[in-house]
N, C-alpha and C positions, 0 to 999 in steps of 0.2 A: 819358054821358060830362060828367063835371066841368068846370065853365069853366075856360079858362086864358087869363091874358091874353095878346095877342098877343106881346111880347114873349119870351113863353117858348117860343112855336111857333119848335123850329130840324129843319132837316132833318141828316141825319149823310152825310159822305162817306165808305162802306163798299166792299167787295167783293162782288159775288156770291156767293153759297152754292154756287151750282150750276155756275156757269162761271168765277168768278172775275174777271170784268170788272169794270171800275172803278163803282158808280153812287152815286146820293143817295137817301135810304132816308127817307122822315118819316110818321110816324105821327100824329100832331095836328093837327088846324089844319084838316083836308080832311074832306071824307063819307067819303074811304076813304083805306087804308095806300096809298101811292103809292111805286113803286121805280123809278127813272128813269137812264137813261145818263147819265152825270157828263159827257157832251160838251156844250159848250153851241152853240147856235145862234142867229141873230138870228130875229126873230118870222116874218117869209116864209120861211123856208126850213124852221124846228121844223114850221110850218102843211104845207109839202108832204108831210113824212114820217107823218104822222099817217095812221090808219086806222079802221077800225070799234073796233079793240079795244086802239087805240095812242092814247095821247093827249098834248098837248103842255102843259106847263106851264110858269108865268114862275118864274123864280126871280132871288128877291130876295138881294142879298147886301149884308152889312155888317159893318163889324171891332165893331158894339156887337150886334149879336141872330147873327150867324152866315150860316148859310144858311138859307134858306125857299123853297120852293114855294108858289105861290098857284095860284087858277085864271085861265085867258086869260078874258081880257072882251072884247080887241079885237085887232087888227093891230097898231094906231101903238102897241104900248107898247114904250117904250125900254128895257127889262131884259132881259137873255139870256132864250132856254129850253131846256127839256130835254124830252127824248122818251123816253114809257113805255120800262122795259127787256123787251127779248125775247132772250132766249137765243139761242145758236145753233141750227139745225135739228141734233138727234143729241146732244144733251145730257142726259146722263143725270137724272130725274128727283129723283134723292139727292142732297142737298149734297153736295160734294167730302170726301171723309176729309181731317181734321185734321192726321194723323198716329198713330202707332202706339200704342196703352196701354202695352206696356213697350220 
């Protein structure tokens, strides 16, 4: 992966293709692709929602750089946090259809 200046690393707010929930998605700047729920939590509350396959991410938001997810390094962080997205049970594995072809 080519190096990208930190200012160009952005997350985008979008809709989950499977369940339609609002999510924040980031492809670059982290060791993996992250899709997190758009709901923001204080660090302590986000830590309580994590599990073995559900991580919390620090959400940095600025008018100059937009949204950006970073790894959580400590609980004393002053930024909002988001938690990995999990679709509700019973959600189909394929994305929702966007409409008919004709």
